[in-house]
Residue frames relative to the residue before (quaternion, step in Angstrom):
aa qw qx qy qz dx dy dz
M 1.0000 0.0000 0.0000 0.0000 0.00 0.00 0.00
N 0.6818 0.4968 -0.3222 0.4296 3.59 0.91 -0.79
V 0.5636 0.5849 -0.3966 0.4277 3.61 1.15 -0.39
A 0.6002 0.5727 -0.3576 0.4288 3.59 1.09 -0.64
L 0.6526 0.5118 -0.3134 0.4625 3.59 1.09 -0.63
T 0.5560 0.6258 -0.3886 0.3851 3.60 1.17 -0.47
I 0.6288 0.5641 -0.3447 0.4093 3.60 0.99 -0.77
P 0.7227 0.3772 -0.2831 0.5052 3.68 0.67 -0.85
A 0.5847 0.5740 -0.3784 0.4307 3.59 1.13 -0.54
R 0.6480 0.5148 -0.3241 0.4583 3.59 0.97 -0.78
V 0.6340 0.5120 -0.3354 0.4727 3.59 1.02 -0.70
C 0.6706 0.4959 -0.2968 0.4651 3.60 0.87 -0.95
V 0.6772 0.4801 -0.2934 0.4743 3.58 0.88 -0.92
G 0.6082 0.5584 -0.3507 0.4420 3.59 1.05 -0.70
V 0.6538 0.4971 -0.3041 0.4827 3.56 0.97 -0.86
L 0.6842 0.4838 -0.2876 0.4637 3.59 0.93 -0.89
V 0.6026 0.5426 -0.3600 0.4613 3.60 1.08 -0.62
D 0.6598 0.4979 -0.3098 0.4700 3.58 0.97 -0.80
K 0.7023 0.4541 -0.2696 0.4774 3.60 1.04 -0.68
L 0.8171 0.2985 -0.1183 0.4788 3.59 0.77 -1.08
G 0.5213 -0.6375 0.4165 0.3851 3.56 1.19 -0.41
P 0.5877 -0.6265 0.3912 0.3303 3.57 -1.12 0.66
R 0.5979 0.5874 -0.3709 0.3998 3.60 1.05 -0.68
L 0.7036 0.4516 -0.2620 0.4819 3.57 0.79 -1.00
M 0.6831 0.4996 -0.3008 0.4397 3.58 0.87 -0.89
Y 0.6508 0.5004 -0.3308 0.4655 3.62 0.97 -0.77
A 0.6501 0.5017 -0.3169 0.4747 3.59 0.96 -0.82
A 0.6550 0.5074 -0.3134 0.4640 3.60 0.98 -0.80
L 0.6543 0.5049 -0.3182 0.4645 3.61 0.94 -0.84
L 0.6387 0.5169 -0.3310 0.4640 3.59 0.99 -0.77
S 0.6657 0.5053 -0.3026 0.4583 3.58 0.91 -0.89
I 0.6679 0.4982 -0.3012 0.4637 3.57 0.89 -0.93
S 0.6672 0.4878 -0.3106 0.4695 3.59 0.91 -0.85
G 0.6195 0.5410 -0.3435 0.4535 3.60 1.06 -0.66
V 0.6530 0.5013 -0.3106 0.4752 3.57 0.95 -0.85
L 0.6666 0.4975 -0.3064 0.4629 3.58 0.97 -0.82
C 0.6188 0.5283 -0.3456 0.4674 3.62 1.05 -0.68
I 0.6567 0.4917 -0.3081 0.4817 3.57 0.96 -0.85
G 0.6508 0.5388 -0.3100 0.4360 3.59 1.06 -0.69
L 0.5519 0.6137 -0.3969 0.4016 3.60 1.22 -0.25
R 0.6021 0.6579 -0.3314 0.3078 3.57 1.09 -0.69
P 0.6533 0.5635 -0.3687 0.3459 3.68 0.69 -0.89
R 0.4468 -0.7140 0.4885 0.2278 3.55 -1.19 0.65
S 0.3229 0.8074 -0.4707 0.1490 3.59 1.20 -0.04
F 0.7999 -0.1655 0.1694 0.5515 3.59 0.09 -1.24
F 0.6064 -0.5637 0.4157 0.3765 3.54 -1.22 0.38
R 0.6206 0.5833 -0.3422 0.3969 3.57 1.08 -0.71
R 0.6318 0.5624 -0.3487 0.4037 3.59 0.96 -0.80
P 0.6862 0.4350 -0.3143 0.4911 3.67 0.76 -0.81
C 0.6158 0.5437 -0.3551 0.4462 3.60 1.07 -0.64
H 0.6497 0.5054 -0.3158 0.4719 3.58 0.98 -0.83
H 0.6527 0.5076 -0.3165 0.4650 3.59 0.96 -0.86
R 0.6601 0.5005 -0.3099 0.4665 3.58 0.95 -0.83
F 0.6170 0.5392 -0.3311 0.4679 3.56 1.08 -0.74
L 0.6973 0.4659 -0.2672 0.4747 3.59 0.93 -0.91
L 0.5687 0.5969 -0.3808 0.4186 3.59 1.18 -0.43
A 0.4755 0.6557 -0.4470 0.3797 3.60 1.22 -0.12
F 0.5599 0.6047 -0.3888 0.4119 3.59 1.17 -0.46
V 0.5465 0.6154 -0.3991 0.4041 3.59 1.17 -0.46
G 0.5937 0.5762 -0.3577 0.4331 3.59 1.10 -0.60
A 0.5889 0.5730 -0.3647 0.4380 3.57 1.21 -0.38
G 0.4831 0.6623 -0.4325 0.3753 3.59 1.23 -0.16
F 0.5276 0.6325 -0.3933 0.4085 3.56 1.24 -0.45
V 0.6217 0.5482 -0.3321 0.4502 3.58 1.05 -0.78
V 0.6542 0.5112 -0.3130 0.4612 3.58 0.96 -0.86
G 0.6621 0.5158 -0.3041 0.4508 3.58 0.93 -0.89
I 0.6368 0.5204 -0.3224 0.4688 3.56 0.99 -0.81
R 0.6447 0.5152 -0.3195 0.4657 3.58 1.00 -0.80
I 0.6531 0.5067 -0.3187 0.4639 3.60 0.92 -0.86
I 0.6648 0.4968 -0.3068 0.4659 3.59 0.91 -0.88
S 0.6596 0.4967 -0.3276 0.4592 3.61 0.94 -0.76
D 0.6240 0.5134 -0.3435 0.4786 3.61 1.18 -0.42
W 0.6712 0.5138 -0.2972 0.4441 3.59 1.04 -0.73
F 0.7873 0.2498 -0.1096 0.5530 3.57 0.95 -0.91
R 0.2666 -0.8030 0.5166 0.1312 3.57 -0.75 1.00
G 0.6766 0.5009 -0.3078 0.4434 3.61 0.94 -0.78
A 0.5749 -0.6163 0.4139 0.3439 3.56 -1.06 0.75
K 0.6716 0.4890 -0.3085 0.4634 3.60 0.95 -0.81
E 0.6500 0.5070 -0.3171 0.4689 3.59 0.99 -0.79
T 0.6651 0.5165 -0.3085 0.4424 3.58 0.90 -0.92
A 0.6671 0.4971 -0.3110 0.4595 3.59 0.86 -0.89
Y 0.6476 0.5161 -0.3146 0.4639 3.58 0.96 -0.84
A 0.6757 0.4915 -0.2890 0.4673 3.58 0.91 -0.96
Q 0.6654 0.4910 -0.3119 0.4678 3.60 0.95 -0.77
G 0.6091 0.5398 -0.3475 0.4657 3.58 1.11 -0.61
I 0.6475 0.4942 -0.3124 0.4887 3.58 0.98 -0.82
Y 0.6404 0.5377 -0.3186 0.4464 3.58 0.95 -0.89
A 0.6880 0.4663 -0.2799 0.4805 3.59 0.88 -0.93
G 0.6597 0.5150 -0.3120 0.4497 3.58 0.95 -0.81
L 0.6702 0.4798 -0.3037 0.4778 3.58 0.94 -0.81
G 0.6081 0.5448 -0.3526 0.4573 3.58 1.10 -0.60
N 0.6607 0.4881 -0.3006 0.4846 3.57 0.97 -0.82
F 0.6348 0.5245 -0.3268 0.4639 3.58 1.02 -0.78
G 0.6583 0.5121 -0.3051 0.4597 3.58 0.96 -0.85
S 0.6341 0.5269 -0.3196 0.4671 3.56 1.04 -0.77
A 0.6637 0.4919 -0.2997 0.4771 3.57 0.96 -0.86
A 0.6484 0.5151 -0.3211 0.4595 3.58 0.97 -0.80
A 0.6600 0.4949 -0.3059 0.4753 3.59 0.99 -0.79
A 0.6289 0.5462 -0.3346 0.4407 3.59 1.03 -0.74
V 0.6927 0.4255 -0.2732 0.5142 3.60 1.14 -0.54
T 0.7105 0.5054 -0.2659 0.4112 3.56 0.85 -1.01
L 0.7078 0.4952 -0.2938 0.4092 3.61 0.70 -1.02
P 0.6725 0.4575 -0.3348 0.4758 3.67 0.83 -0.71
T 0.6196 0.5380 -0.3464 0.4546 3.59 1.06 -0.68
L 0.6658 0.4837 -0.3000 0.4824 3.58 0.93 -0.86
A 0.6238 0.5408 -0.3391 0.4511 3.58 1.04 -0.72
M 0.6694 0.4850 -0.3056 0.4725 3.60 0.97 -0.80
V 0.6985 0.4912 -0.2815 0.4376 3.58 0.87 -0.94
Y 0.8282 0.2865 -0.1193 0.4667 3.59 0.73 -1.03
G 0.7649 0.4551 -0.2172 0.4008 3.57 1.02 -0.57
G 0.3698 -0.7111 0.5192 0.2965 3.58 1.09 -0.41
P 0.8176 -0.2521 0.1598 0.4923 3.59 -1.12 -0.55
D 0.7363 0.3661 -0.2257 0.5225 3.61 1.13 -0.55
G 0.2990 0.8022 -0.4776 0.1974 3.58 1.22 0.32
W 0.6221 0.5565 -0.3542 0.4216 3.57 1.00 -0.72
R 0.6127 0.5542 -0.3577 0.4353 3.58 1.09 -0.64
W 0.6945 0.4614 -0.2713 0.4808 3.56 0.95 -0.88
R 0.6892 0.4816 -0.2864 0.4593 3.59 0.97 -0.79
S 0.6281 0.4939 -0.3603 0.4814 3.61 1.12 -0.35
Q 0.6374 0.5301 -0.3210 0.4579 3.56 1.19 -0.47
Q 0.6172 0.5996 -0.3417 0.3779 3.57 1.01 -0.79
P 0.6782 0.4500 -0.3270 0.4803 3.69 0.79 -0.76
G 0.5926 0.5757 -0.3646 0.4295 3.60 1.13 -0.54
V 0.6549 0.4898 -0.3042 0.4885 3.55 0.98 -0.86
I 0.6463 0.5138 -0.3210 0.4639 3.59 0.95 -0.86
A 0.6513 0.5216 -0.3193 0.4492 3.62 0.95 -0.82
I 0.6591 0.4991 -0.3164 0.4652 3.60 0.94 -0.82
V 0.6546 0.4993 -0.3163 0.4714 3.59 0.92 -0.86
Y 0.6887 0.4800 -0.2939 0.4571 3.58 0.88 -0.91
S 0.5940 0.5652 -0.3814 0.4269 3.61 1.05 -0.57
V 0.6491 0.4947 -0.3136 0.4853 3.59 1.04 -0.76
V 0.6474 0.5158 -0.3138 0.4652 3.59 0.94 -0.91
Y 0.6678 0.5066 -0.2974 0.4571 3.59 0.91 -0.92
Y 0.6854 0.4933 -0.2992 0.4444 3.58 0.82 -0.97
R 0.7062 0.4498 -0.2686 0.4762 3.58 0.94 -0.83
G 0.7348 0.4692 -0.2388 0.4276 3.57 1.00 -0.76
R 0.6998 0.4515 -0.2725 0.4818 3.59 1.10 -0.55
Q 0.3500 -0.7362 0.5454 0.1952 3.53 -0.91 0.94
R 0.5250 -0.6151 0.4835 0.3350 3.54 -1.23 0.44
T 0.1218 0.8316 -0.5236 0.1393 3.56 0.04 1.32
Y 0.5035 0.6737 -0.4255 0.3339 3.59 1.18 0.04
R 0.4800 -0.6540 0.5085 0.2888 3.52 -1.28 0.41
K 0.4869 -0.6256 0.5159 0.3245 3.54 -1.21 0.48
V 0.3522 -0.7279 0.5495 0.2102 3.57 -1.00 0.83
R 0.2540 -0.7582 0.5843 0.1384 3.52 -0.89 1.00
P 0.5730 -0.5655 0.4423 0.3953 3.60 -1.10 0.50
I 0.6382 -0.5499 0.3757 0.3863 3.58 -1.13 0.62
S 0.6607 0.5222 -0.3230 0.4318 3.60 0.92 -0.79
A 0.6858 0.4757 -0.2873 0.4700 3.63 1.15 -0.48
Q 0.5618 0.6088 -0.3955 0.3965 3.59 1.22 -0.24
K 0.5889 -0.6061 0.4155 0.3365 3.54 -1.13 0.75
G 0.8419 0.1695 -0.1456 0.4911 3.57 -0.86 1.00
A 0.5905 0.5704 -0.3865 0.4202 3.62 1.17 0.02
A 0.2044 -0.7665 0.5990 0.1091 3.51 -0.95 0.90
P 0.4837 -0.6639 0.4727 0.3191 3.60 -0.91 0.77
W 0.5654 -0.5997 0.4443 0.3511 3.56 -1.17 0.60
K 0.2225 -0.7704 0.5826 0.1323 3.51 -1.13 0.67
């Protein structure tokens, strides 16, 4: 169910990336996902972790920001496609590594409540990294012009 939310989230984030820039949007997505990861921990009701997990689908929209950053770095079509392929492949590899590593660490170090602590740890790391990323990265991206303003582009009819 949460994958279904990723599709409209990518559209919304894409629009915001064009308006606000990738630096701000990536830092904001990291912070929001960190807060949602930390929100998974409480034992209150089953619905609360389910709602947080559902909202974590917005994290998948971070892919849009990364694609925009890569398209700003590489200008040639062959370079851009190659770089985006590496970016997508490493993202999938990281997801698979986390799917194996985090449950293992939860079993080894946390006991029966280990998953609560291990779901909180990436949230704290994401919030810290969002601040580091926002402060450390310069605004080097290009402004996107509407299609009708681009040279040689004709508006759709």
